[in-house]
C-alpha positions as protocol buffer text, in pm:
chain_id: "A"
residue {
  index: 1
  type: MET
  ca { x: 201 y: 623 z: 133 }
}
residue {
  index: 2
  type: SER
  ca { x: 383 y: 643 z: 464 }
}
residue {
  index: 3
  type: ALA
  ca { x: 749 y: 743 z: 441 }
}
residue {
  index: 4
  type: THR
  ca { x: 824 y: 419 z: 629 }
}
residue {
  index: 5
  type: ALA
  ca { x: 774 y: 239 z: 300 }
}
residue {
  index: 6
  type: THR
  ca { x: 1110 y: 364 z: 176 }
}
residue {
  index: 7
  type: ALA
  ca { x: 1278 y: 507 z: 485 }
}
residue {
  index: 8
  type: SER
  ca { x: 1593 y: 377 z: 652 }
}
residue {
  index: 9
  type: PRO
  ca { x: 1536 y: 107 z: 918 }
}
residue {
  index: 10
  type: VAL
  ca { x: 1330 y: 237 z: 1203 }
}
residue {
  index: 11
  type: LYS
  ca { x: 1463 y: 222 z: 1558 }
}
residue {
  index: 12
  type: LYS
  ca { x: 1303 y: -43 z: 1773 }
}
residue {
  index: 13
  type: ILE
  ca { x: 1037 y: 98 z: 2005 }
}
residue {
  index: 14
  type: ILE
  ca { x: 861 y: -29 z: 2313 }
}
residue {
  index: 15
  type: VAL
  ca { x: 487 y: -46 z: 2267 }
}
residue {
  index: 16
  type: LYS
  ca { x: 295 y: 16 z: 2588 }
}
residue {
  index: 17
  type: LEU
  ca { x: 78 y: -263 z: 2720 }
}
residue {
  index: 18
  type: SER
  ca { x: -216 y: -23 z: 2722 }
}
residue {
  index: 19
  type: VAL
  ca { x: -210 y: -28 z: 2341 }
}
residue {
  index: 20
  type: VAL
  ca { x: -254 y: -402 z: 2345 }
}
residue {
  index: 21
  type: ALA
  ca { x: -541 y: -367 z: 2590 }
}
residue {
  index: 22
  type: VAL
  ca { x: -720 y: -118 z: 2367 }
}
residue {
  index: 23
  type: ALA
  ca { x: -677 y: -343 z: 2064 }
}
residue {
  index: 24
  type: THR
  ca { x: -802 y: -643 z: 2260 }
}
residue {
  index: 25
  type: LEU
  ca { x: -1112 y: -457 z: 2378 }
}
residue {
  index: 26
  type: ALA
  ca { x: -1177 y: -354 z: 2019 }
}
residue {
  index: 27
  type: VAL
  ca { x: -1189 y: -718 z: 1913 }
}
residue {
  index: 28
  type: GLY
  ca { x: -1471 y: -798 z: 2151 }
}
residue {
  index: 29
  type: ALA
  ca { x: -1669 y: -492 z: 2050 }
}
residue {
  index: 30
  type: VAL
  ca { x: -1633 y: -566 z: 1683 }
}
residue {
  index: 31
  type: ALA
  ca { x: -1719 y: -933 z: 1721 }
}
residue {
  index: 32
  type: ALA
  ca { x: -2042 y: -843 z: 1897 }
}
residue {
  index: 33
  type: ALA
  ca { x: -2133 y: -579 z: 1641 }
}
residue {
  index: 34
  type: ILE
  ca { x: -2053 y: -763 z: 1316 }
}
residue {
  index: 35
  type: GLY
  ca { x: -2146 y: -1124 z: 1372 }
}
residue {
  index: 36
  type: THR
  ca { x: -2129 y: -1281 z: 1025 }
}
residue {
  index: 37
  type: ALA
  ca { x: -1865 y: -1246 z: 756 }
}
residue {
  index: 38
  type: ALA
  ca { x: -1911 y: -986 z: 483 }
}
residue {
  index: 39
  type: ALA
  ca { x: -1981 y: -1126 z: 136 }
}
residue {
  index: 40
  type: SER
  ca { x: -1708 y: -905 z: -11 }
}
residue {
  index: 41
  type: ALA
  ca { x: -1437 y: -1051 z: 212 }
}
residue {
  index: 42
  type: SER
  ca { x: -1360 y: -1334 z: -28 }
}
residue {
  index: 43
  type: THR
  ca { x: -1264 y: -1088 z: -304 }
}
residue {
  index: 44
  type: THR
  ca { x: -977 y: -936 z: -104 }
}
residue {
  index: 45
  type: THR
  ca { x: -676 y: -1147 z: -191 }
}
residue {
  index: 46
  type: ASN
  ca { x: -369 y: -960 z: -61 }
}
residue {
  index: 47
  type: TRP
  ca { x: -240 y: -735 z: 216 }
}
residue {
  index: 48
  type: ILE
  ca { x: 66 y: -508 z: 202 }
}
residue {
  index: 49
  type: MET
  ca { x: 265 y: -352 z: 485 }
}
residue {
  index: 50
  type: THR
  ca { x: 629 y: -275 z: 558 }
}
residue {
  index: 51
  type: GLY
  ca { x: 832 y: -566 z: 688 }
}
residue {
  index: 52
  type: TRP
  ca { x: 907 y: -373 z: 1006 }
}
residue {
  index: 53
  type: ASN
  ca { x: 539 y: -310 z: 1072 }
}
residue {
  index: 54
  type: ILE
  ca { x: 459 y: -677 z: 1012 }
}
residue {
  index: 55
  type: HIS
  ca { x: 725 y: -767 z: 1269 }
}
residue {
  index: 56
  type: GLN
  ca { x: 570 y: -521 z: 1516 }
}
residue {
  index: 57
  type: LEU
  ca { x: 227 y: -668 z: 1446 }
}
residue {
  index: 58
  type: ASP
  ca { x: 365 y: -1015 z: 1518 }
}
residue {
  index: 59
  type: GLN
  ca { x: 500 y: -895 z: 1853 }
}
residue {
  index: 60
  type: LEU
  ca { x: 159 y: -761 z: 1957 }
}
residue {
  index: 61
  type: SER
  ca { x: -77 y: -1013 z: 1799 }
}
residue {
  index: 62
  type: PRO
  ca { x: 93 y: -1320 z: 1651 }
}
residue {
  index: 63
  type: ALA
  ca { x: -233 y: -1484 z: 1543 }
}
residue {
  index: 64
  type: THR
  ca { x: -340 y: -1173 z: 1354 }
}
residue {
  index: 65
  type: ALA
  ca { x: 0 y: -1133 z: 1187 }
}
residue {
  index: 66
  type: ASN
  ca { x: -3 y: -1499 z: 1086 }
}
residue {
  index: 67
  type: HIS
  ca { x: -355 y: -1476 z: 944 }
}
residue {
  index: 68
  type: PHE
  ca { x: -287 y: -1180 z: 714 }
}
residue {
  index: 69
  type: PHE
  ca { x: 83 y: -1204 z: 637 }
}
residue {
  index: 70
  type: ASN
  ca { x: 206 y: -1562 z: 665 }
}
residue {
  index: 71
  type: THR
  ca { x: 115 y: -1624 z: 301 }
}
residue {
  index: 72
  type: PHE
  ca { x: 279 y: -1573 z: -38 }
}
residue {
  index: 73
  type: GLY
  ca { x: -30 y: -1379 z: -144 }
}
residue {
  index: 74
  type: SER
  ca { x: 61 y: -1085 z: 79 }
}
residue {
  index: 75
  type: TYR
  ca { x: 360 y: -853 z: 73 }
}
residue {
  index: 76
  type: ALA
  ca { x: 626 y: -709 z: 303 }
}
residue {
  index: 77
  type: THR
  ca { x: 809 y: -400 z: 174 }
}
residue {
  index: 78
  type: GLY
  ca { x: 1155 y: -278 z: 265 }
}
residue {
  index: 79
  type: PRO
  ca { x: 1442 y: -56 z: 142 }
}
residue {
  index: 80
  type: SER
  ca { x: 1746 y: -288 z: 151 }
}
residue {
  index: 81
  type: THR
  ca { x: 1863 y: -420 z: -187 }
}
residue {
  index: 82
  type: THR
  ca { x: 2038 y: -717 z: -24 }
}
residue {
  index: 83
  type: THR
  ca { x: 1827 y: -815 z: 278 }
}
residue {
  index: 84
  type: SER
  ca { x: 1465 y: -930 z: 263 }
}
residue {
  index: 85
  type: PRO
  ca { x: 1222 y: -731 z: 483 }
}
residue {
  index: 86
  type: VAL
  ca { x: 1044 y: -1053 z: 581 }
}
residue {
  index: 87
  type: SER
  ca { x: 1115 y: -1175 z: 935 }
}
residue {
  index: 88
  type: ASP
  ca { x: 966 y: -1408 z: 1196 }
}
residue {
  index: 89
  type: GLY
  ca { x: 970 y: -1701 z: 952 }
}
residue {
  index: 90
  type: PHE
  ca { x: 676 y: -1568 z: 750 }
}
residue {
  index: 91
  type: THR
  ca { x: 616 y: -1671 z: 389 }
}
residue {
  index: 92
  type: THR
  ca { x: 503 y: -1323 z: 283 }
}
residue {
  index: 93
  type: SER
  ca { x: 649 y: -1207 z: -49 }
}
residue {
  index: 94
  type: SER
  ca { x: 940 y: -961 z: -23 }
}
residue {
  index: 95
  type: VAL
  ca { x: 907 y: -628 z: -205 }
}
residue {
  index: 96
  type: LEU
  ca { x: 1197 y: -387 z: -258 }
}
residue {
  index: 97
  type: ALA
  ca { x: 1056 y: -35 z: -229 }
}
residue {
  index: 98
  type: TYR
  ca { x: 1165 y: 262 z: -438 }
}
residue {
  index: 99
  type: ALA
  ca { x: 1057 y: 625 z: -454 }
}
residue {
  index: 100
  type: SER
  ca { x: 1291 y: 695 z: -748 }
}
residue {
  index: 101
  type: TYR
  ca { x: 1304 y: 536 z: -1092 }
}
residue {
  index: 102
  type: ALA
  ca { x: 1656 y: 676 z: -1133 }
}
residue {
  index: 103
  type: GLN
  ca { x: 1773 y: 488 z: -824 }
}
residue {
  index: 104
  type: PHE
  ca { x: 1607 y: 169 z: -943 }
}
residue {
  index: 105
  type: ALA
  ca { x: 1769 y: 198 z: -1286 }
}
residue {
  index: 106
  type: SER
  ca { x: 2106 y: 252 z: -1120 }
}
residue {
  index: 107
  type: ASP
  ca { x: 2060 y: -53 z: -898 }
}
residue {
  index: 108
  type: ILE
  ca { x: 1964 y: -264 z: -1198 }
}
residue {
  index: 109
  type: ALA
  ca { x: 2267 y: -144 z: -1394 }
}
residue {
  index: 110
  type: ASN
  ca { x: 2496 y: -222 z: -1100 }
}
residue {
  index: 111
  type: HIS
  ca { x: 2336 y: -562 z: -1024 }
}
residue {
  index: 112
  type: ALA
  ca { x: 2269 y: -438 z: -670 }
}
residue {
  index: 113
  type: ILE
  ca { x: 1941 y: -620 z: -613 }
}
residue {
  index: 114
  type: SER
  ca { x: 1966 y: -961 z: -450 }
}
residue {
  index: 115
  type: SER
  ca { x: 1781 y: -1212 z: -669 }
}
residue {
  index: 116
  type: SER
  ca { x: 1754 y: -1448 z: -373 }
}
residue {
  index: 117
  type: SER
  ca { x: 1571 y: -1184 z: -168 }
}
residue {
  index: 118
  type: TYR
  ca { x: 1337 y: -1026 z: -421 }
}
residue {
  index: 119
  type: GLN
  ca { x: 1097 y: -1116 z: -698 }
}
residue {
  index: 120
  type: TRP
  ca { x: 894 y: -797 z: -649 }
}
residue {
  index: 121
  type: VAL
  ca { x: 975 y: -424 z: -660 }
}
residue {
  index: 122
  type: MET
  ca { x: 755 y: -125 z: -578 }
}
residue {
  index: 123
  type: TYR
  ca { x: 761 y: 226 z: -724 }
}
residue {
  index: 124
  type: ASP
  ca { x: 610 y: 497 z: -501 }
}
residue {
  index: 125
  type: PRO
  ca { x: 639 y: 835 z: -678 }
}
residue {
  index: 126
  type: GLU
  ca { x: 507 y: 1121 z: -468 }
}
residue {
  index: 127
  type: TYR
  ca { x: 551 y: 1494 z: -414 }
}
residue {
  index: 128
  type: TRP
  ca { x: 841 y: 1447 z: -172 }
}
residue {
  index: 129
  type: SER
  ca { x: 1220 y: 1458 z: -165 }
}
residue {
  index: 130
  type: GLY
  ca { x: 1257 y: 1087 z: -238 }
}
residue {
  index: 131
  type: THR
  ca { x: 1121 y: 1124 z: -592 }
}
residue {
  index: 132
  type: PRO
  ca { x: 1327 y: 1334 z: -838 }
}
residue {
  index: 133
  type: VAL
  ca { x: 1145 y: 1641 z: -969 }
}
residue {
  index: 134
  type: ASN
  ca { x: 1140 y: 1521 z: -1330 }
}
residue {
  index: 135
  type: GLU
  ca { x: 973 y: 1198 z: -1216 }
}
residue {
  index: 136
  type: GLN
  ca { x: 720 y: 1395 z: -1010 }
}
residue {
  index: 137
  type: GLN
  ca { x: 637 y: 1608 z: -1311 }
}
residue {
  index: 138
  type: ASN
  ca { x: 576 y: 1314 z: -1545 }
}
residue {
  index: 139
  type: PRO
  ca { x: 467 y: 1016 z: -1334 }
}
residue {
  index: 140
  type: ALA
  ca { x: 293 y: 848 z: -1627 }
}
residue {
  index: 141
  type: LEU
  ca { x: 620 y: 817 z: -1819 }
}
residue {
  index: 142
  type: TYR
  ca { x: 832 y: 700 z: -1528 }
}
residue {
  index: 143
  type: MET
  ca { x: 578 y: 450 z: -1394 }
}
residue {
  index: 144
  type: GLN
  ca { x: 574 y: 283 z: -1734 }
}
residue {
  index: 145
  type: GLU
  ca { x: 953 y: 294 z: -1760 }
}
residue {
  index: 146
  type: PHE
  ca { x: 986 y: 146 z: -1411 }
}
residue {
  index: 147
  type: GLY
  ca { x: 751 y: -138 z: -1494 }
}
residue {
  index: 148
  type: LYS
  ca { x: 914 y: -217 z: -1827 }
}
residue {
  index: 149
  type: LEU
  ca { x: 1264 y: -221 z: -1675 }
}
residue {
  index: 150
  type: ALA
  ca { x: 1151 y: -440 z: -1387 }
}
residue {
  index: 151
  type: HIS
  ca { x: 976 y: -691 z: -1612 }
}
residue {
  index: 152
  type: ALA
  ca { x: 1275 y: -702 z: -1846 }
}
residue {
  index: 153
  type: ASN
  ca { x: 1480 y: -812 z: -1546 }
}
residue {
  index: 154
  type: GLY
  ca { x: 1238 y: -1079 z: -1427 }
}
residue {
  index: 155
  type: LEU
  ca { x: 1081 y: -872 z: -1148 }
}
residue {
  index: 156
  type: LYS
  ca { x: 711 y: -821 z: -1075 }
}
residue {
  index: 157
  type: VAL
  ca { x: 584 y: -470 z: -1006 }
}
residue {
  index: 158
  type: ILE
  ca { x: 368 y: -281 z: -756 }
}
residue {
  index: 159
  type: GLU
  ca { x: 305 y: 87 z: -838 }
}
residue {
  index: 160
  type: THR
  ca { x: 164 y: 330 z: -580 }
}
residue {
  index: 161
  type: PRO
  ca { x: 144 y: 683 z: -726 }
}
residue {
  index: 162
  type: GLY
  ca { x: 48 y: 957 z: -480 }
}
residue {
  index: 163
  type: ARG
  ca { x: -247 y: 1188 z: -537 }
}
residue {
  index: 164
  type: ASP
  ca { x: -24 y: 1475 z: -426 }
}
residue {
  index: 165
  type: LEU
  ca { x: 157 y: 1455 z: -761 }
}
residue {
  index: 166
  type: GLY
  ca { x: -122 y: 1682 z: -881 }
}
residue {
  index: 167
  type: LEU
  ca { x: 38 y: 1961 z: -676 }
}
residue {
  index: 168
  type: VAL
  ca { x: 380 y: 1940 z: -845 }
}
residue {
  index: 169
  type: PRO
  ca { x: 483 y: 2264 z: -1023 }
}
residue {
  index: 170
  type: GLY
  ca { x: 550 y: 2210 z: -1390 }
}
residue {
  index: 171
  type: SER
  ca { x: 346 y: 1891 z: -1407 }
}
residue {
  index: 172
  type: ALA
  ca { x: 290 y: 1738 z: -1750 }
}
residue {
  index: 173
  type: CYS
  ca { x: -76 y: 1710 z: -1649 }
}
residue {
  index: 174
  type: ALA
  ca { x: -144 y: 1995 z: -1408 }
}
residue {
  index: 175
  type: GLN
  ca { x: -433 y: 2011 z: -1165 }
}
residue {
  index: 176
  type: LYS
  ca { x: -707 y: 2250 z: -1278 }
}
residue {
  index: 177
  type: PRO
  ca { x: -826 y: 2520 z: -1035 }
}
residue {
  index: 178
  type: SER
  ca { x: -1176 y: 2374 z: -1045 }
}
residue {
  index: 179
  type: GLU
  ca { x: -1086 y: 2017 z: -949 }
}
residue {
  index: 180
  type: ASN
  ca { x: -977 y: 1834 z: -637 }
}
residue {
  index: 181
  type: LEU
  ca { x: -696 y: 1580 z: -630 }
}
residue {
  index: 182
  type: ASP
  ca { x: -927 y: 1282 z: -676 }
}
residue {
  index: 183
  type: GLN
  ca { x: -1059 y: 1441 z: -994 }
}
residue {
  index: 184
  type: TRP
  ca { x: -706 y: 1525 z: -1110 }
}
residue {
  index: 185
  type: TYR
  ca { x: -592 y: 1168 z: -1043 }
}
residue {
  index: 186
  type: LEU
  ca { x: -863 y: 1022 z: -1265 }
}
residue {
  index: 187
  type: ARG
  ca { x: -857 y: 1289 z: -1540 }
}
residue {
  index: 188
  type: CYS
  ca { x: -481 y: 1252 z: -1584 }
}
residue {
  index: 189
  type: ASN
  ca { x: -519 y: 873 z: -1612 }
}
residue {
  index: 190
  type: ILE
  ca { x: -283 y: 801 z: -1324 }
}
residue {
  index: 191
  type: PRO
  ca { x: -435 y: 456 z: -1250 }
}
residue {
  index: 192
  type: ALA
  ca { x: -417 y: 356 z: -1618 }
}
residue {
  index: 193
  type: SER
  ca { x: -59 y: 478 z: -1651 }
}
residue {
  index: 194
  type: ALA
  ca { x: 39 y: 281 z: -1341 }
}
residue {
  index: 195
  type: ALA
  ca { x: -141 y: -32 z: -1456 }
}
residue {
  index: 196
  type: ALA
  ca { x: 7 y: -37 z: -1807 }
}
residue {
  index: 197
  type: SER
  ca { x: 335 y: -187 z: -1685 }
}
residue {
  index: 198
  type: ALA
  ca { x: 244 y: -315 z: -1338 }
}
residue {
  index: 199
  type: ASP
  ca { x: 114 y: -631 z: -1177 }
}
residue {
  index: 200
  type: VAL
  ca { x: -42 y: -452 z: -878 }
}
residue {
  index: 201
  type: VAL
  ca { x: -156 y: -90 z: -847 }
}
residue {
  index: 202
  type: VAL
  ca { x: -228 y: 70 z: -509 }
}
residue {
  index: 203
  type: VAL
  ca { x: -480 y: 354 z: -504 }
}
residue {
  index: 204
  type: GLN
  ca { x: -366 y: 600 z: -236 }
}
residue {
  index: 205
  type: ASP
  ca { x: -719 y: 656 z: -111 }
}
residue {
  index: 206
  type: GLN
  ca { x: -636 y: 694 z: 258 }
}
residue {
  index: 207
  type: VAL
  ca { x: -723 y: 1064 z: 283 }
}
residue {
  index: 208
  type: ASN
  ca { x: -1087 y: 965 z: 215 }
}
residue {
  index: 209
  type: THR
  ca { x: -1102 y: 717 z: 503 }
}
residue {
  index: 210
  type: THR
  ca { x: -1367 y: 909 z: 697 }
}
residue {
  index: 211
  type: ASN
  ca { x: -1581 y: 950 z: 383 }
}
residue {
  index: 212
  type: PRO
  ca { x: -1661 y: 592 z: 273 }
}
residue {
  index: 213
  type: ALA
  ca { x: -1862 y: 705 z: -30 }
}
residue {
  index: 214
  type: GLU
  ca { x: -1567 y: 902 z: -170 }
}
residue {
  index: 215
  type: PHE
  ca { x: -1324 y: 626 z: -70 }
}
residue {
  index: 216
  type: SER
  ca { x: -1529 y: 372 z: -265 }
}
residue {
  index: 217
  type: TYR
  ca { x: -1578 y: 608 z: -560 }
}
residue {
  index: 218
  type: LEU
  ca { x: -1207 y: 681 z: -605 }
}
residue {
  index: 219
  type: TYR
  ca { x: -1106 y: 318 z: -562 }
}
residue {
  index: 220
  type: ASN
  ca { x: -1366 y: 173 z: -799 }
}
residue {
  index: 221
  type: SER
  ca { x: -1320 y: 446 z: -1061 }
}
residue {
  index: 222
  type: SER
  ca { x: -944 y: 387 z: -1045 }
}
residue {
  index: 223
  type: ARG
  ca { x: -988 y: 11 z: -1067 }
}
residue {
  index: 224
  type: SER
  ca { x: -1206 y: 44 z: -1377 }
}
residue {
  index: 225
  type: GLN
  ca { x: -953 y: 273 z: -1542 }
}
residue {
  index: 226
  type: ALA
  ca { x: -657 y: 53 z: -1446 }
}
residue {
  index: 227
  type: GLN
  ca { x: -814 y: -271 z: -1563 }
}
residue {
  index: 228
  type: ALA
  ca { x: -924 y: -114 z: -1890 }
}
residue {
  index: 229
  type: ALA
  ca { x: -553 y: -49 z: -1954 }
}
residue {
  index: 230
  type: ASN
  ca { x: -440 y: -388 z: -1821 }
}
residue {
  index: 231
  type: PRO
  ca { x: -712 y: -647 z: -1753 }
}
residue {
  index: 232
  type: GLN
  ca { x: -470 y: -864 z: -1552 }
}
residue {
  index: 233
  type: VAL
  ca { x: -365 y: -596 z: -1303 }
}
residue {
  index: 234
  type: VAL
  ca { x: -469 y: -630 z: -937 }
}
residue {
  index: 235
  type: VAL
  ca { x: -588 y: -305 z: -780 }
}
residue {
  index: 236
  type: ASP
  ca { x: -550 y: -241 z: -407 }
}
residue {
  index: 237
  type: ALA
  ca { x: -685 y: 36 z: -185 }
}
residue {
  index: 238
  type: GLU
  ca { x: -480 y: 204 z: 87 }
}
residue {
  index: 239
  type: VAL
  ca { x: -572 y: 288 z: 444 }
}
residue {
  index: 240
  type: SER
  ca { x: -351 y: 466 z: 694 }
}
residue {
  index: 241
  type: THR
  ca { x: -332 y: 502 z: 1069 }
}
residue {
  index: 242
  type: THR
  ca { x: -298 y: 878 z: 1002 }
}
residue {
  index: 243
  type: TYR
  ca { x: -662 y: 899 z: 892 }
}
residue {
  index: 244
  type: GLY
  ca { x: -960 y: 792 z: 1101 }
}
residue {
  index: 245
  type: THR
  ca { x: -1007 y: 539 z: 1377 }
}
residue {
  index: 246
  type: ALA
  ca { x: -952 y: 167 z: 1336 }
}
residue {
  index: 247
  type: ALA
  ca { x: -1328 y: 124 z: 1290 }
}
residue {
  index: 248
  type: GLN
  ca { x: -1339 y: 398 z: 1025 }
}
residue {
  index: 249
  type: MET
  ca { x: -1046 y: 238 z: 842 }
}
residue {
  index: 250
  type: ALA
  ca { x: -1235 y: -92 z: 838 }
}
residue {
  index: 251
  type: THR
  ca { x: -1556 y: 72 z: 717 }
}
residue {
  index: 252
  type: ALA
  ca { x: -1371 y: 242 z: 433 }
}
residue {
  index: 253
  type: ALA
  ca { x: -1186 y: -76 z: 334 }
}
residue {
  index: 254
  type: GLU
  ca { x: -1508 y: -276 z: 329 }
}
residue {
  index: 255
  type: SER
  ca { x: -1693 y: -8 z: 133 }
}
residue {
  index: 256
  type: ALA
  ca { x: -1451 y: -37 z: -158 }
}
residue {
  index: 257
  type: ASN
  ca { x: -1468 y: -418 z: -192 }
}
residue {
  index: 258
  type: ALA
  ca { x: -1101 y: -390 z: -292 }
}
residue {
  index: 259
  type: GLN
  ca { x: -887 y: -668 z: -435 }
}
residue {
  index: 260
  type: GLY
  ca { x: -621 y: -594 z: -174 }
}
residue {
  index: 261
  type: ILE
  ca { x: -534 y: -352 z: 103 }
}
residue {
  index: 262
  type: TYR
  ca { x: -213 y: -157 z: 164 }
}
residue {
  index: 263
  type: ILE
  ca { x: -184 y: -55 z: 530 }
}
residue {
  index: 264
  type: SER
  ca { x: 32 y: 252 z: 593 }
}
residue {
  index: 265
  type: THR
  ca { x: 127 y: 248 z: 959 }
}
residue {
  index: 266
  type: VAL
  ca { x: 299 y: 518 z: 1161 }
}
residue {
  index: 267
  type: THR
  ca { x: 518 y: 320 z: 1401 }
}
residue {
  index: 268
  type: PRO
  ca { x: 376 y: 459 z: 1730 }
}
residue {
  index: 269
  type: GLU
  ca { x: 24 y: 371 z: 1609 }
}
residue {
  index: 270
  type: ILE
  ca { x: 80 y: 1 z: 1546 }
}
residue {
  index: 271
  type: GLY
  ca { x: -193 y: -64 z: 1803 }
}
residue {
  index: 272
  type: LYS
  ca { x: -444 y: 97 z: 1567 }
}
residue {
  index: 273
  type: THR
  ca { x: -330 y: -138 z: 1291 }
}
residue {
  index: 274
  type: VAL
  ca { x: -386 y: -435 z: 1525 }
}
residue {
  index: 275
  type: ALA
  ca { x: -739 y: -311 z: 1599 }
}
residue {
  index: 276
  type: PHE
  ca { x: -810 y: -248 z: 1229 }
}
residue {
  index: 277
  type: LEU
  ca { x: -701 y: -598 z: 1130 }
}
residue {
  index: 278
  type: HIS
  ca { x: -907 y: -747 z: 1412 }
}
residue {
  index: 279
  type: HIS
  ca { x: -1208 y: -563 z: 1268 }
}
residue {
  index: 280
  type: MET
  ca { x: -1134 y: -707 z: 926 }
}
residue {
  index: 281
  type: GLN
  ca { x: -1073 y: -1061 z: 1052 }
}
residue {
  index: 282
  type: VAL
  ca { x: -1398 y: -1066 z: 1246 }
}
residue {
  index: 283
  type: ALA
  ca { x: -1572 y: -945 z: 930 }
}
residue {
  index: 284
  type: GLY
  ca { x: -1445 y: -1253 z: 750 }
}
residue {
  index: 285
  type: TYR
  ca { x: -1130 y: -1125 z: 578 }
}
């Protein structure tokens, strides 16, 4: 998950017109190559991105932003407890993003979360400074605690555990020398633990973007595990502008036939996100 999901507000940047030109050319190329809509497109029901990135998308390609994000079925994330991340008049659902259960519990105790701004919260534990070490070491416990506390306070939950939690020293379920992080993620039941107390789980599959077979394998294995634990949970895949081209991101996303897509966007690469979404729209999403 990009750090922009929980970072402080990003400074406004000027996106060069050449980026728009590249994205526009990509649309024509994709339209010619794809032709008809993919049968799997109808199964993808939601899209998630930071509110700031959605605003940037709207500045570059209003029609694309409107198509994917001007709907209650998609989500805009942001870090402010009092101000919704949704802008530009969109009807996208607001999601308050957390990297720390401890911070969330404190905000709940102090009534810091604006009920008029949020009905959704997101927990994004990863091997980074934003997540306390004890939460990194036992993500299964804290994901379930986060979900239970959120639901007890009338909030719906998105959980997005990072694969890099397998690298945390002192982990309650440590990575074995013989396995990669995808294998660790599944063996330690991370998707099931996330799903147990969540409404949406995001599989951080973006590192596999240029390997569609592995991308699809991790997503679908995770989805099966998650929905065995909670048949009602929606399971999303994640793509990122850090991995692959816009076309490779689209190929990976389509390969998984995911229920939803989280798009992690590095601010200077918003043009790649525009091109990716144009690929997806032409494919019938």
